[in-house]
C-alpha positions, -999 to +999 in steps of 0.1 A: -396+325-395-374+296-406-378+259-398-352+260-370-370+289-353-404+271-355-389+239-341-374+258-312-406+276-304-427+243-305-402+224-283-419+212-251-389+226-230-399+259-214-384+288-234-368+319-223-383+343-197-394+366-226-398+365-264-368+380-280-349+377-312-318+390-328-312+417-353-289+411-381-269+443-378-268+476-361-264+488-325-273+518-305-249+534-280-244+566-260-212+580-246-205+595-212-173+610-198-167+581-175-156+560-205-185+536-203-205+529-235-241+518-227-254+496-254-287+481-265-288+452-289-297+416-296-305+390-269-304+352-271-331+338-249-319+312-223-338+283-209-361+288-180-347+275-147-380+260-136-405+240-157-439+257-156-461+227-146-477+241-115-486+278-111-478+279-074-444+260-078-430+270-112-426+306-105-419+305-068-384+318-075-399+349-091-402+366-057-365+369-053-344+396-069-309+409-064-325+433-039-352+425-013-380+440-033-406+420-054-398+421-091-431+407-102-440+426-134-475+441-134-491+465-158-509+497-149-543+480-153-536+460-121-532+490-099-554+521-093-543+556-101-538+575-133-501+575-133-486+546-151-452+530-142-423+551-155-395+543-179-364+560-168-340+575-193-317+546-204-289+570-212-285+582-176-268+565-147-277+574-111-263+563-078-289+567-050-295+549-018-320+521-023-354+520-007-379+492+000-417+493-006-439+497+024-459+467+035-494+466+020-509+453+052-522+482+073-515+462+105-478+460+098-454+485+112-449+514+089-414+517+077-394+549+078-375+560+047-343+546+061-359+512+065-374+514+031-339+520+016-330+484+022-349+469-007-347+491-038-310+488-045-294+473-076-270+446-067-246+457-095-243+494-090-254+493-054-277+523-060-313+530-065-329+511-095-329+531-128-351+515-154-352+481-136-349+453-161-358+416-155-332+391-165-342+356-177-333+343-142-359+368-129-335+390-110-336+427-117-308+451-126-307+486-139-308+487-177-275+505-179-260+479-155-271+451-180-256+471-209-224+475-189-222+437-182-228+430-219-200+455-229-175+439-205-184+404-217-181+415-253-146+430-247-134+399-229-147+377-257-131+399-283-097+397-266-099+359-262-109+353-299-083+374-318-063+343-327-093+322-338-123+343-349-142+314-364-146+297-330-163+327-313-199+317-320-192+281-309-177+294-276-208+315-270-234+288-280-231+268-248-223+292-219-244+281-189-272+260-176-297+286-186-286+288-222-315+279-246-292+258-267-309+272-299-280+290-316-269+286-352-239+304-367-240+332-341-277+339-347-307+331-325-334+310-340-359+338-330-345+361-357-368+389-368-365+417-394-337+441-389-356+473-397-360+481-360-323+488-354-308+522-360-275+541-356-252+511-364-216+514-352-187+504-374-176+480-345-209+465-333-208+441-303-218+406-313-235+381-290-219+375-256-228+358-223-240+379-194-237+365-158-263+375-132-245+391-103-269+375-078-273+338-089-244+336-113-267+323-141-255+330-176-274+338-207-265+347-243-274+383-253-265+410-277-273+447-281-308+443-295-320+416-271-312+436-239-334+464-252-362+438-255-358+426-219-391+431-199-392+460-175-400+456-139-427+482-138-438+475-103-402+479-090-399+512-110-432+524-095-420+517-060-388+536-067-408+565-080-431+564-050-401+564-027-383+593-045-414+615-046-418+612-008-381+614+002-351+633-008-328+612-031-292+614-024-274+613-058-239+599-057-210+611-077-204+588-107-167+595-107-164+584-071-185+553-077-155+530-075-147+542-041-160+525-009-181+555+000-189+577-030-195+614-022-229+630-026-235+646-061-243+683-062-248+689-100-258+670-131-245+679-166-271+674-193-245+671-220-222+647-202-251+628-186-229+625-154-234+634-117-205+652-101-196+660-065-181+693-056-146+680-057-149+661-090-166+691-106-136+712-100-112+686-113-132+670-141-159+695-151-146+730-145-167+760-156-143+769-184-131+758-218-153+733-236-174+728-204-184+764-203-214+759-226-227+728-208-261+730-190-256+722-153-285+717-129-289+705-093-286+668-090-319+663-071-339+683-096-325+664-126-335+630-112-371+641-104-375+656-139-364+623-155-392+605-136-419+630-145-411+629-182-414+591-185-440+578-210-469+553-208-462+516-208-459+503-244-453+468-258-416+460-264-424+445-298-453+467-309-444+501-295-476+517-309-498+495-287-501+494-249-497+462-229-529+444-219-518+408-212-491+391-192-474+358-204-468+337-173-444+314-192-422+343-206-428+365-175-433+395-198-460+421-206-475+417-241-501+434-263-530+420-284-508+418-315-483+396-295-511+370-292-511+365-329-474+355-329-463+319-327-441+327-297-470+327-273-491+300-290-487+275-263-480+298-234-502+306-204-513+341-212-535+360-186-550+394-183-529+418-163-553+418-134-556+380-134-518+375-136-513+401-108-537+381-086-520+348-094-485+361-087-495+380-056-510+347-044-477+330-050-459+358-031-484+356-003-478+318-001-441+324+000-445+350+027-466+326+048-438+300+045-413+326+055-435+336+084-435+300+096-398+299+093-395+331+113-417+316+140-395+285+140-364+307+142-379+325+172-386+292+189-351+282+181-337+314+196-358+307+227-344+272+229-309+285+226-316+307+256-329+278+275-300+257+264-277+284+276-292+282+311-290+244+311-255+245+297-245+266+327-260+240+350-243+211+331-210+230+332-212+234+370-223+197+375-195+185+352-169+207+369-180+192+402-175+157+388-140+167+375-131+180+409-143+148+425-124+126+401-092+146+406-097+145+444-101+107+442-069+104+422-051+127+446-064+107+475-053+075+459-018+090+454-018+102+490-027+068+503+000+052+482+025+078+495+016+070+531+020+033+524+054+038+508+066+060+537+053+035+562+072+007+544+103+029+544+100+035+581+097-003+587+128-009+567+147+017+586+137+001+619+147-033+607+181-020+595+186-003+629+178-035+647+202-054+625+229-029+630+224-029+668+225-067+670+256-068+648+273-042+669+267-062+701+279-094+685+310-078+671+318-062+705+316-096+722+336-114+695+362-086+697+367-092+734+372-129+728+396-122+700+415-098+722+419-124+750+431-150+725+457-126+711+470-118+746+472-156+754+490-163+722+516-136+730+523-152+763+527-186+747+552-172+722+573-161+752+575-197+765+612-207+766+606-244+771+603-258+736+587-291+747+559-272+766+554-249+735+551-278+712+525-295+734+502-264+735+509-250+700+485-273+682+453-263+701+464-226+699+468-227+662+434-244+658+418-216+680+435-189+659+423-205+627+387-208+639+387-172+652+400-160+618+373-179+599+346-165+623+358-129+616+358-135+578+322-148+580+312-119+602+327-092+580+311-108+549+277-106+565+282-070+575+291-061+539+260-078+526+238-058+549+240-022+534+237+008+557+218+029+532+185+026+512+192+013+478+157+020+464+143+041+436+107+053+431+096+055+394+068+080+389+074+086+352+044+065+341+022+083+365+034+117+353+029+107+317-006+095+324-013+128+342-001+148+312-022+127+289-053+130+311-080+147+290-117+147+284-134+120+264-163+130+243-194+116+258-214+108+227-226+078+208-193+060+201-179+056+166-178+022+151-148+001+162-119-005+138-111-042+130-074-050+134-072-074+104-036-083+110-045-098+144-075-118+132-069-155+124-085-189+123-072-221+137-087-255+132-124-250+139-121-217+159-117-181+148-102-151+167-112-115+161-094-083+172-105-047+172-099-013+187-120+017+194-117+053+182-100+075+208-124+104+202-153+089+223-157+070+256-165+033+252-180+011+280-179-021+261-182-040+228-207-064+211-193-090+187-218-105+162-212-136+141-232-151+113-241-188+109-215-196+083-241-195+055-241-157+050-272-156+072-283-133+100-258-121+126-262-131+162-245-118+193-217-140+206-198-117+230-204-086+251-178-071+273-148-048+275-122-070+259-110-062+224-100-098+214-125-127+213-121-164+202-150-185+192-145-223+193-166-252+182-174-240+147-178-260+115-147-269+095-141-255+060-167-228+066-164-190+062-177-169+091-184-132+090-181-110+120-188-073+129-184-053+161-203-025+178-192-003+207-216+011+233-217+036+262-244+053+282-253+074+252-261+045+229-247+019+206-225+027+176-230+016+140-215-017+129-178-019+120-166-032+087-173-069+082-144-093+084-146-129+072-125-159+084-125-194+071-120-224+094-095-252+086-104-274+057-093-306+076-096-313+113-066-313+136-073-328+170-058-349+198-073-372+225-088-353+254-074-361+288-102-343+305-131-362+290-115-397+292-117-426+317-092-425+346-077-458+335-066-444+302-030-435+298-021-408+272+013-399+259+030-384+228+012-350+232-021-369+238-018-387+205-009-422+218-032-441+241-033-473+262-050-485+294-040-497+328-071-520+330-080-553+314-115-540+308-123-519+278-122-481+284-133-453+261-112-423+251-126-393+231-112-367+208-110-330+220-132-317+192-166-327+178-181-326+143-216-314+133-211-308+096-190-320+067-168-350+061-138-358+083-112-385+082-086-398+107-065-429+111-053-451+141-020-470+140-017-502+162+016-498+181+011-528+204-013-558+201-009-586+227-031-616+231-065-614+214-082-581+225-111-564+206-104-527+203-132-506+189-130-475+167-157-450+158-177-420+171-198-411+201-218-384+218-203-363+246-221-383+273-211-418+262-205-445+288-167-447+292-167-479+313-179-501+285-167-510+250-175-484+224-208-493+206-225-510+235-248-481+242-271-457+222-245-430+224-218-446+203-212-462+168-181-484+164-163-511+145-147-536+168-120-558+153-096-587+164-070-607+145-095-624+122-128-605+118-146-572+124-182-562+132-202-530+133-219-524+167-244-499+180-266-502+211-249-536+217-262-549+184-237-566+161-241-564+123-223-565+090-195-589+099-164-588+077-134-611+075-099-598+081-082-587+113-055-565+127-020-569+141+010-549+150+014-520+126-021-522+112-038-489+102-076-484+107-091-454+089-124-438+100-144-415+076-173-396+091-198-379+068-221-359+092-243-345+064-251-380+052-250-397+087-226-422+072-196-440+089-170-457+067-140-478+079-108-487+061-081-513+070-046-506+056-061-484+030-088-508+018-124-501+025-141-525+049-177-513+048-200-483+054-226-481+081-257-458+082-262-440+115-300-435+118-297-410+146-283-381+125-277-346+137-259-332+167-222-333+175-201-365+170-167-369+188-140-393+175-135-421+200-120-456+206-121-482+233-092-505+243-075-523+273-040-528+285-031-552+257-034-526+230-016-493+224-026-471+195-016-437+180-042-414+163-033-393+131-054-363+122-055-335+097-058-360+068-074-354+034-107-372+029-102-403+007-120-405-026-142-433-014 
């Protein structure tokens, strides 16, 4: 064994499911009239799919095969009886209905042959197992099915590599997750002597990948390695037991590609093929070259092949019988195999001990399946109960639907009656108007008729003097009568004699067409409408909408503290827009929304963040000021109607950061002392700013200024104000510091000992002073 082989065998990674190597050359084959060449050759061992760290877990997948039978290999020493498991002739192919082994538990229901036929079927040929062979993935196939898969794979590789023969070995070296990865120049690292191969063909099949039809796992193999695959003796024994107690139904191999192959009637020993009556006449007539072939009944041929099978021998030392079982390789081995390096670090057990271990694992798996079956039974029972409750819920919900529609119909009916009653009232009003108008017109018509007759008599007057004396009053009466008729006819035209109304039901019909069920489930998270979210000054507004798939009773808006801290609920209701005022300036706030209904509360929506204004924009508040204060210029200019000092406040307060605003003196008569500064919301507005504990101010006249708090004067400074002077106020809430400026020059800073809370911009003045406040200014460098 070369160094690469030794390194591969000593690798801690679990090796293939059986020890196998590759022969350098040679291949065995047999021919049958169907055109299939069954081969036996080298095999490249793949990696095991499960690491063998725990005996009950590492081989738990060994209980599954491509059929429903158990493929656990076990030697003859683990079972009673003189007959050992049979090897079936690898040069024959059979198509029989599969059968399943009877349950070993005597308390279980005994299966009839038709029930047993559900577990002994090869998943490749869909017939009874013939020489069942265990693949590295631990699924079982007929030996000839494995050889056929190898042949198909080799042909596909040969066609794909005609243009570049040198890349064939590389293409086969990494073929699947189960590939061992130990592959050098087209040869396995488990190479052994080539004297065990015979009957080489001039066109031998090189290594190819075989895909398991059940789990789609791939492994590298060649003609020699598939001959060394371990046999599933227990499965073969169950097939034998089934066939000896029932009548096998051989299927015609020429009809195998059909959906329902016909039953075979004969077997040709020379062709090694089963024929039905129809295919015998067309493909194997009793004349010509087929006349000398030995033909026997299909059933007798199969039973003879079973009875002539030999004792179980080791795959590597065919002169010795198997006595041990390698749990890592999942293969039967002999005493000589223990001396090889391939099993040096493997878990090797006696056949009886290995059988006990694997049966225990299968029993454990069966117990788990039994639990699942009980759970499934309970689930079916719950489904039945749910079906009954579903019927009750459907009836209840149908009643609710009928009630809702009845309520809608009743509301429409009431509205219809209201509109009809209104129409009736309008008709009666119009009739009354028409009747009154008719009476008035009749009376006026009589008067007009009399006037016309009188005028006609006057026109016949022959005395011109008399005519001229009475013509003036007559002309006036005619003119007045004409004006009355014009007015009357105009009023009659205004009052229409028909109903010029229209009822619009299009929206109601549209709503009726859109009426549908809303899913009553825990609602989905709302969707933030980012284009409608904005910030303004020290307030933020958020907008969202719900998913239309579920019913929503309301929403919960949560906002953090502006420091990326915890969220707190700030709104709960049905509205989809919410504005939060009174926040910190120049601060980023995060918000999220949840929706709720009677089923529960949804998950949070995506988080949206808004930042408040960097500088403060505000005006003077007319609602929180003294009645004597007079505001103008959009509440930016202020004066007073009283000779006493009155306080006016800003409409926003500050609780964080630094903020700056200025006041321009628009009018300054006599020698008043206006004061400028900050205050609490409950400051005394009848006194000068700074004379109570709720305000901090700088009062100033034409010559000097003083800082005042709680009616205590301090820090006097020279310099006063006049018309056009500008007083600047800088409030640093974080440092509890108040700084004043006069015409851009710093006057002084004052420490406010009562820090914390909310401070409002404020000033106090009387009727001799008028000032205008300017906000939204950048904080000065001072």
